[in-house]
N, C-alpha and C positions, 0 to 999 in steps of 0.2 A: 504494500500500500504506500508507505512513505509519508513524507511531510507534506502538508497542504501548500499549494502554490497560489496564494491569495488572489492575485490580480489576473491569473490565467485560468479563466473559467473554461472548462471543457464543454464545447457546445452540445455534443451528443449526450453527455451525462446530464447536463443541465436540462436539455429538452426531455429526456426520459424521466427524470425526477419530477419535472413540472407536469408532464402529461399524465404520469401514472400515480402522482401523489406519493413519491418516495422520499425518504429522509436523505438530505444532502450529505450526511455523514456516513451512514451505514447502507444506504440503498435498499432499505426494507420499507414496507408500507408505513407512512407517517400519520395516517388518519387515526384519531382517537374517537371515542364515542361522542365527543362534543365538537369535533372538527379538526382542523389542521393548525399547527403552531408555526408561525412565521416570525423571524427575528429581523430587526432593523437597528441601525446605529442610533446612538442617543440623540443626535441632532437631525435625523432624517425626517421626522414628522412632529408637528406640534401636537400637544395634548388634545386639542379640539378638532383636529383633522378628521373628517368623516369619509374621505376618499383615500384609499391606500392601494397602490399598485406595487406588487412584489415581483422582482426578477430573480430573487434568490429562492431556491426550492424550500419547502417546509422542512422541519426537523421533527423527529419522533421525540416524545417526552424524555427518554433517557439521555438523548444527545443535545437537548437544548442548552444545558449548562456547559457541556463540553465545547460546543460551537462558540458560545459566548466567551468562554475563557480563552480559546485559542485564536479567534479571529480579531485582528487589530482594529477593524472597523467597528466591532461591537464593544470595544473596551469602554469601561466605565459602567454605565447603567443602560444596557440595551433595551430597546422597546420590544415587548413580546406581545404578539397578536394571536388570539385564538379565534380562527375564522370558521364559522359554520357554513359560509358560502364564499367560494373563491373561484369563479369561472375564469376560463382563459380569456384574456383581454386583447393581447396583441403581441408585438415583438419589439425588441431592442436591437439595433444594428446600425448599418451604414447606408445612407441614401446615395443613389447614383443618378446621373443624368447622361443623356447622349447628346454631345455637343461637338461640332466640327468634325464629325466622323469618328469620334472616340468616346468611349465610355469613361466618365470621370466620377470619382468619388467626391461626395459633398461632405461638409462638416456635419457631424451628428448633433442633434439637439440634446442628446443625453436622456431623453424620455422615451418610453415605449410608444410606438405608433399603434393605434387600435386597428383590429381587423375591420375590413371594409373601407379603410382610408385609401384614397387613390394614390397616395405616395408609395404604397406597398408594391405598385407595379414596377418600380425601379428601386428596390430595397433588398439588401443582403442581410437577412436576419441572423443574429448570433445568439439571442436568448429569447425564450418565451416569457411572457408576463401574465400574471394573474391579478385580477381586481378583487380585493378583499371587500365583500359587500356587507355581510352580517358578521361583525367581529366585536370582540371586547379586548381591552388591554389587560394583561395579567402580568405577574412577575415570574421570574425563573423558578421559584419554589412552587408556585401554582402549576407551572408547566410540567415540572417533574412529577407532581402529584396526580397528573391526569391518568396515569396507569398504563397498562399494556396497549400495544398497538392493535388496531382492528385488523382483521384478515382482509386480504385483497382479492376476494372472490376466488381463492384457491390458486392464484398465480404466484409463482415464486419470483421474487424480485431479483434483478441481476446484481451480481457483486461486481463492483468496479474493479477493473483490471489495473494493475500497477503501471 
């Protein structure tokens, strides 16, 4: 397995974890009976924010504290969301345009582009995004206490290769 490489998100692993609701640490089902646990940095969202878009996959309850302790972005007091509803929203990546006979990369806005947006016609996606709809803010102790993972309809989750 090895050490985490924080800034180098593996696009296939990120996509699989987001699509299948897998823990970003252990690649096993992350769903609890109450929903999914998502982590964000201390300054990523204001306490009153009602719209949250996550590009980082969820974590299972046993790995919430592990991820928070190891990830430099989560240092301090990470924001922990328990999301009962978190549908796929769009993608994060690089926009392109065709100009003067060449394909040119454009600067990224740094925000996910929602599905259905016409900009996606010329867009190279690198990460899936989920919109947290019905969520509550909890702390790491509450996340740990959520209990064992729910089963993923009998599917065995992939184990990330080193």
